[in-house]
Structure formats: C-alpha cells, structure tokens
N, C-alpha and C positions, 0 to 999 in steps of 0.2 A: 346293343342290347342291355335289356335293364330288367333285374330279377329284385323283387321284393317279397318281404313274407307280410301278407296282409294280415294273418292272424295275429302277430304280435303289434302291426299299427293300428290295429284297430281294435285290441282287446277289449274294450270296454264292453262291445257289443258282440263281436265277432267272435266269440270263445270256442266255435268249432274249429276243429284239425281240417288240414288239406286246403287252404285257400292262399293263394300267392298268386304273384303278377309275372310274368313273362313277356315282353314286348322285343320285337325284333325285327329290325330294318327289313324293309321289304326286298332288298337287295342279298339279303344273308338268310333269309326263311328256308332256303333250299337245302340248305347246309345244317339245319337243325331239326333234331328227331328226338322224340321223346324216349325215355329209357325202356317203356314198356308199350309195344305197339299192338293195336288191335287191329279191328277191320277197317279201321280208317287209312291204314296203312297204303301210302301213294296217291291219297287224295290231297296231297299239299299240306301246307303247315296247319292251319286252321282243322282241315279234315283229320289230321293223324293226333292230334292235342284234344279234339274235343270230346271224345269218349274213349275212355280206357278200363273197359271192364265193368265193375258192377259199384264202382265209387259212388258216394252220395255227393250230390252236386248242393246241397242246401245252402253250404258254406257260400260256395261261388256266388250262388244268386242272391245272396244277402248284402253282397258287399255295396252296391250303389246305396241302398238303404241305410247301410252303417256309414256311409261317408256323410250321407245327408244329415244324419243326426248328430255326428262327431262336430259336425260345421256349425251346428245349429248350438251346439254347448261351448262353442269358442275354444279352439285346441291349445290355443298358450295358456287359457286361464284353466283347463285340464292339468298341463302339463305342471304348471306351478303346484297346483292343489296336490297332484302326486308327489313332486320332489319334497314338498312341506311336510306332508304326512311321513313319507319313508324315514325323513331324518327324526322325526319324533319319536317315530316307532322304534328305530335303531338306539336312540340313547333310553327309551323307555326299558328295551330289552337288555341292554348292558347293565342299568341301574339294576333292575330286577332279580338278574342272573348274577350279578357283582364280577362281570368279564369284561374285558377292557379291549378286545381284538373286533376291530369291522373291516370289514374288505372291500373295495369299488368305491370308497370315498375318497377325493382327492385334498391336499392339503388345507385348500379352501373351503373345504366344505363340498364341493359341488359333487355329484352324481347323476347317477340315471334313476330310473324309477324303481332300481333294486339295491338291496345291501346284503352281504352277508356278515351275519353277527355269530359271536362266539357264545357255545352254549355251555353250560355246566357241566361237569362230570366226576362221578358216574350218574348214571341214571338208570331207575329199573325201569325193566321190559326190553333192554338191547342183548344182544347174545352174549357178550363180554364181560359181562356183570353179574356179580352174585352178591351173597350178603355181606361176603368179607371186605368187597369193594376191589377184589383184586382179579386178575387174570383167570379165567376158568380153565385155563390150557394145563396138564399135568405136568408140565415139563417146568422143572425148579428154575430154567434160565429164562423164564417168560415164555411168552407166544410165539411158537416157530411155525404156526400155521402154514401149508403149501396151499392153502385153498386158492382157486384160483379168484381173478378179478370180479369185483362184484359192479352191474352197472346201478349206479343211483341217480334217478329221474334221467334215466337215459345217458348219462354222461358215465363211462369207461373209468375206474378208480382201483390202482394197482392195489392191492392187500400184502403191504411189507410187513415184516415180521415187527412184535410189537413188544416191549416190555413193560410189566407191572400191570397198571390201572390204563394205559393208553388205549382210544378206543381204536376201532379199526372201521373200515369200510361196510363190514358187514353190522355192524353196531347202526352205524347211519342208515343202512336200508331197513333195520328192523324197527329205528326209531321212527323213519318215516311212515312205515306200514302203520305201526302203530298210533301216530296222531291222526292219521286217514280214517283208520277203521274204528276206532275205539272214542277219537275225540271229535272226528268229523272237522280235522283241520288239514289243510292242503298247503304245506310248506316245503321245499325241498332241504333234504338235509345232507351234507357231506361229509367226509373226513380228511382233513387237510392237513399235515403235517404232523400229525398225531391228537388232533383237536377236532371239536365236532362243530361244524357251523349250518345255520339255516340260513337259507337266502331268502328273505323277505321283499316284496315287492307291494306297490300301491296302486289302487286305481279309483276311479270316482265313486264306485260302490264302495268303496272302503271307508273305515272311520277307525280312530285310536282304539277303539273298545275290542275290534278284531286282535290287535297286538298284545292287549291288554290279556287277554282270554289264552293266546299262546304262553305268555310269560306266567299265567297262574298254573295251566297245566304242566310245562315243564318244570316249575316247582314243586309239584306235587310227585312229578318223579324222581326229583333231587335226593 
C-alpha cells in the first residue's frame, strides 16, 4: 500500500485541498474500504472510492497536468530555490524582529521548505495584549484562564496558564486571523512554550519581498 498527499507534493500548482494518492496491491484491495461509503458500496475497490458524496473532483483531475508542469520546471531546481529562499527569509525575519529562535533547521543549516521563526511580543491585535503590555486577566497572580484548547491552523494547542506578558494560543489564533483578514498575509502562527512563532514556507512563486512585507507588518503591530 502507498499513500501520498499530492496537494503538498505539488503545492506549486495544485493548491486545492482533497487530492491524495492511494495505491493498494490487487491482492489486498478487497480488504480496503473508504471511511465514507456511498452508492458504490459492494462494487469493488475502484467503485467504492470513485464517488463519495458531493466532493469536488477538480483537484484530482488536474494531477496529471501538474506533474507535467513540475517536470518541465525541473523539480531539483525548484527544491533548491525553495530551500535557499526560506533560509534567506528566516534570517531576514529574525534580524528585522530582533528575535533569535528558529525551529526546523539542522545544525548544518539543512531544512525542508518550512521554518518556524520566533516573533516579537507583545503585539497589538492579540487577545492577551493591552496598552500596558500586561496580561488583561483580572487575577493578580497572572492569567489563570481555563479556556478550552484552541486549534491554530488545524493543530490543537493546549492553552496553559500564563504569567505576565506571555502570549497564549488564543493570541496566536487572533494574530493569524488579523494577518489574514486585514493584511492579506497567510502564515500559520502558533504559541510554543510561551513564545509566538510563525511558520514560513517557500515556493517557486514566492520572492524575498513577500517576507519583507510580513516583517514590516508585524513591526507595525509591535
């Protein structure tokens, strides 16, 4: 059996969600069934997976064209460009924000196409910030909110008690929404051990100016 997320593998062009690859050896196909079974139940492996409700098959139908375009662009050169750009972008953000921590980078500088960069704090527009720069909770002992866990970009992060000006996952979610809605910047933001991080990635359609704009916008909020 082989499973692959085509949307991530071909994110250059196939930006729509819902495209993945499932290959099962013919001898095992009778034992593999979709989680959601529609009117194709009992029609065999292909029949059961072929149509599952009203999902949009556009992403699936575009896979072959995306593979052809990616091959024409030389996958190795694309990977090298993306790696170089994300390293430049991480260094740009760290210098602009005056922070030091980056996650997802090896000691030799190796990384995939993504890096988590520490963000400055406090920032305007987050739920745990006010004009004094202190936690807005009424408790004199710091924030002791028992709010439920917050899902930030699809990842559930426990909201632990914080003291003083430490950000929370709620702040990360608020900042993520602010960047998306007001500044049209899409970047995942998460709270990790009392610090905010944004996870940047790079693709062939990006350039260093994209990350410079992210740096500038966050500095406006600082």
